[in-house]
N, C-alpha and C positions, 0 to 999 in steps of 0.2 A: 664253795658254789654260790650263784647266785639269786638274786632274786627276777621276779618281773611278773608287773598286776598289771589286769584289764580288768574295764568295768563297763560294763554291758548293760543296758538295762535296769540299774539300779547294783549290777551284782558284781561283787569281790573275787577274780581270778587269781591264785597263787600259784607261778610257775616257778622252780631250782630249777641252774643251768650251771655251766663254766662258766669262768670269765678270765681273758688275761689281760694286763695292762702293762701299758710300755713304761720304764722308766730313766729319767732322766738325770742324770749326777748333780749331785753344787759346783758350787764358786765360794774360793776363799772367803769369807766374810774380813774389810778391812776399815778402823774407826778412828777419829780421833775425841780424844774425850771432851775436850775444851768445845771442839765446834759442834757435840752430841749435845753440853749443854746448855748452849747458846740455843742451837736448832729448836730445843723443845721449849724454854721459854717463851721464843718467838712464837713455837704451835701455839703456845697456852694460849697468851694473848689474841690471836687474828682467827684462831680457831673461830672466836663472839665476836669478829665486827660486823658492821654492816659491809655488805654483799656489792650494794649499788641496782642500782635502775637499769635494766637491761630486756631485749627482744627476748630471753628463754626465761622470763620472771615465770610469769603466768597465761595463759592463752583459757579464758572464760566459752566451755560452751554451752548446747543445748541441756543434752541428755547429762543425767548426770546418775552417779551407779547405786539411788535409797532404794529403786525399785526392785522387784521380781516378774520374770515373764515364767511361766510356763514353756511346756511342749519339750521340741525338740530346742534347743539349744546351740548346738555345733560339736562339733569332735575334736581331740585333742590327743596326742601323743608327743613326753617325751620320755630323758632322761630319769627326771629326778620325780616322784611321787607328789610333793606335797608343791612345791610349784605348779606341777600342772594343775591339782585340785583349787589351789587359789587362781587361773586360769581358769579352772568351768566357774568359778565364783562371781567372775568380774562378766561371761556371757548371760550368765542367769541371771546380774545385775541390768542386763538390760549393753553388755557391753558389746561389740564390736570386736572381728577377730586379732586388727590389729590393737585394740584397747586390750585384752587378753594375752597379746601377745607382749607387748610390753609390761604386763605384771608380772608373767614370767619369767620375761629375761632378769626383768630386778628381781623377784624372792628365788631369780637362782646366783645371784650376788650375795642371800640372805643361804640358802640350805647345802648348795654345793660350789662354793667358794675355792675349791680345788683347777673346778674351771671355771665357772664367770666369776668375774669382776668387776666394780665400779672403775676400776683401774687395767682394764683391759677391755677388748671390744668384740665388735666379728661382722658378721655380714645380713640383713631379712631380705625372702623377696614377696611381697604385698602385692595383692590381687582384688581391683576391686568386680563384680559381673557386668564384663560387659566390654572393659576396657584392659591396653593393655598391663602386662605385672610390670613394675617397676624396682629393681634393685637399690636397696639400700644400706649405704660402705661404709663403713664407720668399721676396721681393720684398725687393732692398736699401733701407736706410731713413734718409729724411734725419734728419740732425743735428737740435737743437734749436737751438744755438746758436753759430755758426761766429762767433768771432774775428774784428776785426777785418784781421787777418792772411791768414784764408780764401781766396784771391783763386782754390781751384780747389777749392769744396766739395764731399767725400767722402760717401762713402754709410756707413752703421753696419755692419760686414760680418754676412753673414749665411746665405753658404756653408754653414760649421760648422757652424749649431746644425739648417739646415735639412736637409741630406743623413742628418744626426746621424736628424735624426725620422725621417724617410723609416725609416735601415735600423732602426734600433730597435723600431719598430712593427711594421714589414712583414717583416727581414728576417731568419735566424734563424743567419749569423756572428756572429762576435766582431768588432769593428767593430772593433779593436788591428788585427789579421789585413790587412784590410786598407791602415786605413790607414798601416802596413810597406810598402807591396807602392810604395804612393808615393810613397812616401819615398824608394824606391829611385831613382824615375824621376828623382826632383831632385836627387838626391845623382850616380848615373853618369850622368847627361843622354844626354839622347834627342835621335833627329835630328826636326832642322825640319823640320814637315810645308808641300805646298805651303800648304795656305790658313794656318797663319803666316807665312810666307815672303809671301804675298802681302798682312795683314792690317800687315807692317813697313813691306813699298814703298807703301802708301797713306799710310802718315802718321811717312814719316819725317819729314823735315823736321821737324814740332810735335815728336814724340816725342819725339828727340834733343839738345832741351834741356835736358833732366834727365839731370847725369852719373848718376845709381846709375839709369836705363834702364838711358844706352848705355851703361855696362859690362857689362852683361846681355847685349845683344840687337845687339853689332855685332862685328867680328874687330877681329883684330890690324893692319887696316887702317882701324878707321874705320869701315867698309861694316858695312850691315846682314844681317844670319845670313841665307842663300840654306839654299834648301830640301837636305836630308844632312847641313848642317853639324850639328855638333852643343852643344845648348843644356844650359850648366848655370846650375843652380841653388841652390848649397851653402846661402845662407842659406833657400833656404824648405824643406830638408830638416831643415833646422834645429826650423822651425814645425812640422810635420808628426812629430818627434821630441818637440817637446814635449806633441803635442797628446795625442802616445802615453802619454807618461811625467804625465800630469800633467792630460791629459782632454778635452772639447774645453771643456769649462763655462773654463780657463782663458781663453778667446779673449774671454772676455765678464764674468767678475768674478774674475778673475787677475791675476796679470803683466803675463801676456800683451795684454791685454787693457789694461792701465795701457803700455805700449809701444809698443801700437799707437795709440794714440790719442795720446803723444806724439809718435811719429815723424808722423802725421798734420797733426799742428800745424806741426811744420816741413817740413813737402812742401805746406802752404799748403790742407789738407784742412780741419782747421777741428773736429776732432770730440773730446768729453771720454768716458774711459771709465765716469761716471758715469753715460749713457744706455745702455750695453751691454746690460748688467743685461736691462732690461726688450724688448730687442728679442727675440720669443718666435719664430718660426716656430708656423704655426697648420695643425691638421689641420682638416677640415669635409666635408662633404657633396660630391661633385664633383653637376654637373649631369647631366641624363641627360632622352634623349631617345629615348621610343620607337619602334618601326614595328611592329607585328604579334611578333612575337617573336624580335626585333632591339630590344636596350639599346645606346643607345652614349654612353657616358661624357666628358664636356667639362670641363678645371680649367674652375674657376669664381673670380668678383672676388676679390682686383684684379688677379689670373692674364683681363683679362678677353680675351685672345683665344681663350680658350677657347666664350663667352657668342657670339662674332663666328663664327665656326667652326659651333656648334651652331644659331646662326639663319640662315645659308647654307645648313643641309643639311635644315632645315626647309620642307618641301613641297617641298626639289628645287628649289633659289632661286640653284643653288653656281655655277652658270651662267649667271646672269644677274644679271652688274654685281655691282660688290665691297660685295654684303649686309653681307660680316663687316665691312669696315671702315668701312661707314656708320654700324652699330650701334655699334659701338665707340663711335665718336666721339656719338653720341646720350647712349650709355650715362654717361660722362667730362664731358658739360658740364652731365648732372640732373643724376650724382652725385658730382662732382667728383674729383679724381686722390692725394685723400691720405684713411686709413684708419685706423681704430683697431683694435686685437684682437679686443676687444668687438664691433662691428661687422662683422665680416668674416661671421657666421652671419646677420646680418638682409639682409645684402649676396648672399646666397649666394641664402636662397627670397626676395628680388626679382626676380635675372636668373632663376631661377626660373619665378619668373611674369612676365617679359618672354617668353621663353621659350612657355614651353603658351599664351601670346595673343597668338604671332606679331609682337610690339611690336619691331618693327624700322626702321634707322633707314637716314638715306642722308647724305651731305659724306662728307668725303673728312678724315684729321687730319693734322698737321703730320710731316713730316719723325722717324722713328722712329726712335731709333741701333740697332746693332750688336744681333744676338745670335746663340744657336747650340744646337741639340737635337738627343734622341737618342732613339732607343725599344727595347726587349726587352722579349724573350716570353722564359719559363722554359721547360723540359719537361714540366712539368703544368700549365702554362695560365696561370701569373702571370706578369703583366705591370705593366711603370711607361712614360712617357714622359713626358717633361722637355727643358722649355728653361729654359736661364743666359743671364745676361746683367751687362753693368758698366755699363751707362746710357751707354756708347760704344762706340768702339775704342777701347782698350785704357783701358779707365775715365777716371780723373782725366790719364792722363799721370804718375806717378809713383808712387814707392813709401813704404809706409809705413815712414819710419827705415832700421833691420836690418834688418825681418823681412821680406822676399825680397817680399814684399807688396803688387803695386799693385792701387790705392784707387778701388774705384766711386765712380760720377761720381755727385754725389747726384740724386734722382726729382726738387725741387725749379728744379734746374738746365736737365734735360732732358725733353723730353715719355720715360711709359714705352715702353718695346715691348710689341708681341703675341705676348707667352706665350703659347704653343700645344703642345694636349697632347691625344689623347681616345684613347678603349678601345672596340671593338667587343666587342660578347657577342651570343652567337644557339644562345635554351635556353638557358643561366647556361654558356657555355662559350665561352673565346676565341674569335675571327675574327680581328681586326683589329685595328690600333696606329699610330698617326700622333703627328709631332712636326715642328711648321716653323722656320723663322725665315726672315729674309730680309725685314726691316724692313714697311714695309703692304703687302704682301700675302700676311704671314705663314700669318691664318689665312685665307685663300680658296684659297690653293693647297692648304691641307691639308683642307680640305674638300672638296674637286674632288678628292684625291687619295680621301679614305678611299667618297666617294659612288662609287667607279667601282670600287672592290674591291668597298662591298656590290650591286652591281646585277649583276653576275653572279656574284655568293653561291649557291649551290648550285647551277647553271648546267654546272658541268665544263669551263671555259674559261679554265685558270688559265696556260696556254700562251699566252695573249693579255693576260695584265695585264704594265700599264711602271704607270710614273708619269706620270698626265693634266697639265700645265697649260693655264694659262688662256695668250694670246698675248702675249710681252711683260711675263708674270709674272715679278715679282723672287725670287717664295718659293722655298725652298731646302726640302722635305722628305724625312722621313725615315720611314722604316713595313715596318712587315710584316706581311702574311698568310697567315692559315692556313686554303685554301679545305675544310677537312674540318672544320676546329674542336681545339680544346685542352683540355681532352687528346684526345685522336684518334689523325688518322692524319698524324701530321710530316713524314714526307715532301713534302708539299701545305705545307708554311710555308716562305717567303720572305722573305727581308728586300730592304728596294730602300734605297738613297740617291739625290738628286737628282741629273738628267745634265749639270746646270747647276754642280753643286758638288766637292767633293774629296774627299768623306766617303769611309768604308769600310760596302759589305751584306752583315752574315755569316748564311749564310743557315743555316747547319750545323754 
């Protein structure tokens, strides 16, 4: 049985439902003892070396997180409760939606490392009141030259740089204040959530073949940690402390980049630190769908779940078969799976043309890997919707050396998830936001949910609002809906987490 939590006006509600998980098999591990010893020595030396001075080191902002605000601070819905609570704390301390989303995304690397890791990546949709939304794209990238010992190729880590870009361009707090809170989570330990416990059970046999993973995620009897057990990650705390002292760029052009790459080679990931420097996130225009005075923004490719969701909503097709998955299948067939930073702008324009012309598709994608999602709106109507992934449950199932970071799987080995997020506005005021996971059903499920909100907009039916589901859908949706819009009557703002998941919805 799964558990779903909701918080509204300070009250916690627990609901139990069924849960289905997708499992992907492991690959065989190879290692050379001499190389392993040499790399571990290098790791021990380099992890404490100086990282140099770079532009990603620190940004000083006028707002800090030392005070508290009262009243409505915003609404949050996420797949993992503890990360959601940290995001709420950021809002209470005066942070905005981008600050809270950065904290939530980073916190998931501690509380839900089966689906989010500094070794992974994702995509976020960010909205400021009165301005068009923007896509922040930082999906895990494949290494270009895996070695012969790379039996489980890893992705270049994109999470830290992607969330840094989101916070730097849309947040108002000091990123180091956020990193301190996440570091404390890793060092002090967190109770294992129902979500993480379920993922551990699903893949325990292949996952625990790796000794480093086994030490972190099993108890003294060698059994998987269960819900309520305390998960300690002291090495991951060291990494977050390093990001605070040396800057995010240290993971890409400093000693931490070298340590991670060497560790990946020991663990069969086959990464080289020279590739990290140019692995950059991209900010680009979001896709948009205009319906009278309502404008809905969607994540843009290569986070192509947004395109699928938008096509399903165009003309009210969200309940007519899986238009979303079919459209993405067609897009990937015609455009391929890989991209460069310079090509993303052109991809966005072409995807918008597809949407404007109603160029939908049919067919199915192969079984897609795991992901996780969340959405946040702040008291001023700023909003962020994100979907994160490791391209597999627990990524490669291995840790990069002594870093404590679980490596994401290379997108050359597994298809890319349907990263899905959307934000709707009415007369340039926030109305609703959704984000979704759930393998192949993510985009269609998100389209059904958001359409149900917009269909009742202005009809004063707030009490009847609930998450809508297609039959047999595995989609897991997180959503916020403000019937009167924001800024405005915040008492009409409600958060929703999927009834088939184990997340947390915080309405106020």
